[in-house]
N, C-alpha and C positions, 0 to 999 in steps of 0.2 A: 782598764778597758776603755774608759772615756778618752784617755790620752792617746791610746793606740788608734781609736776610731778617728779622733780629730786629726792626727797625723796622716792617716790614710786618706781621709777626705781632702785634706789640704794638698796632698801629693796629687790627687786626682783633679783638684780644682773644683770640688763639689761642695755646695752649701745647701743643706736641707732648709727649704723656706716655706714649708707648709703647703705644698702643691695640692691640686685637686685629686691626683691619683695617689692620694695620701696613704701611707702604711697604716695610718690611724683608722682606715676603713677595713683593714684586714681582720679576719676572725681567727685570731691566734688562740691556741689551746695549750701550747707547750710552756707552761710556767712551773715554778717550783714552790714548795711551801715557804722557803726563805723569801721568795719574791712576794708571795701572798702576804706574809706578815710584815714585810717591809712596806708594801703598798698600804696595808692597814695602818701602820705607824704614821705614814705621811697623811693619810686620810684623816686620822684623829687629830692631827696638828692644825687642820683647817678650821676656820670659823664655822659655827653651826649653819649659817645660811649658805655657805659654800658646800658643805656636806649635803645639805638638803637639795641644792641645785644639782649636784653630781648624782645623787641617788635618783632624782627625777629623770635626768638624762640617761642613767643606766636602765631605768624601767622602760623608757622609750626605746632604747636600743634593743632590749630583750624582747619587747613586743614586736618590733620590726623584724628581728631575727626569726621569731616564730612564724611570721607571715611570709617572709622573703626566702626564696630559694634560687634566685637567679644570679647570684654571685656577688663578688666584692664591689663591682662598679656601682651597684645601687645600694650598697650597705651604708648605714649612717656612720658618722664619725664616732670614734671612741668616746665614751661619756666623760672622759677626762679632758678632752680637747675643747678648748674655748677659744674661738677666733684664731685657730691655727696653732695654738700653743697648748702644751700639756700642763694641767693645773697641779700635777704631782711630779713634775719633771725631775727633781732630785731623787725621787723614790721610784722612778719608772723601772719596769722589768728589763732584763738583759736583752731580750729580742728587740725592744724599743731602742736600746742603746746601740745595737749593732746593725740594725736594718738600714738598707739604703745603698750601701756601696758594695762593690764586688768583693766576694769573700771565698775563703777555702776553709775546709774542716776535715781533719784526719780522724775518722771514727775508728775505734779499736777493731782490728781485724778486717777492715773494709778498705776499698779504694778511696783515694782522695776525692772528696766532694768539693766541686767548685761551683759557686753560684753567681748569678748576675746581680747587678745592682737593681734598684727599683726602676720603674719605667722612666722616671725623670732623669735618673743617673744615666741610664743607657742612651736616652735621647740626647743628653748634653755631652756625654763622654763615651762615644762609641769606639774608642781606641782598643783594638784587639790586643790581648796579651798584657794589658795593663796590670800593675801590681794589685794584689788582693789582700784584704785584711785577713789574717790568720785567726780564726775564731777558736781554734783548738785549745789553746791554754785557758781560755775563759770558760769554755764548756767543761773542761776537765776539772778546773778549780771549783766551778759551781756544783758539779756532780759530787765531788769529794765533800764539800760543805753540806750539800743537801743530804747525803747519806749519813753523815755524822749527826746532823740535826734530827732527821727522821728516827735514827736509832735512839738518840737521847730523849726524844719526845714520845717515842712509842708509836709513831705513825707508820702505817704499813701500806698506804695507798698513795697514788699520784694525785696531783691537782689536775682536774680536767674541767676548767671553767674559763670562760672569757673574762675580760676585765669587767664587763657589765655584771656578769654573774658574781664575780668576787665582791664587787661593791655592794650588791644587793644582799650578800651574805654577812656583811659587816653589821654590827649592832646599829640600830637607827640613832641618829643624832639627838 
């Protein structure tokens, strides 16, 4: 997945550089249990002071989310973001790995979904018809792995948490 993204970004001449219209300000809810536990693994590998710092940032984001209803432009950065970089980059969720460049996704029984890149991508690369990263194989593989994991773990529900909510659900350092 990372290699395919890198290749598509290079083909487009796009480099994600921590812009202000950052995807790290988005309020994503579409995560899997596998991603949740992978994030937890990365979180527990951090030094205690880093975990405390991230938990404080997560609490700040959660408080602002409760107060804010005006949209992503005014949202705070993801609590994992420090100076434009993810502190759990190797453990980041799939949407964080795939976000930013133009993409396509073939959902079962539905028409092909084609999505734009982020605002920065579209501003820098406004070429119509440019190649798109096909997310389909990654979503299929993730769905298969998630189903197997949930069946083996006896989990019957979906994850519906933001990154901040996930972090705050982890045991305190």
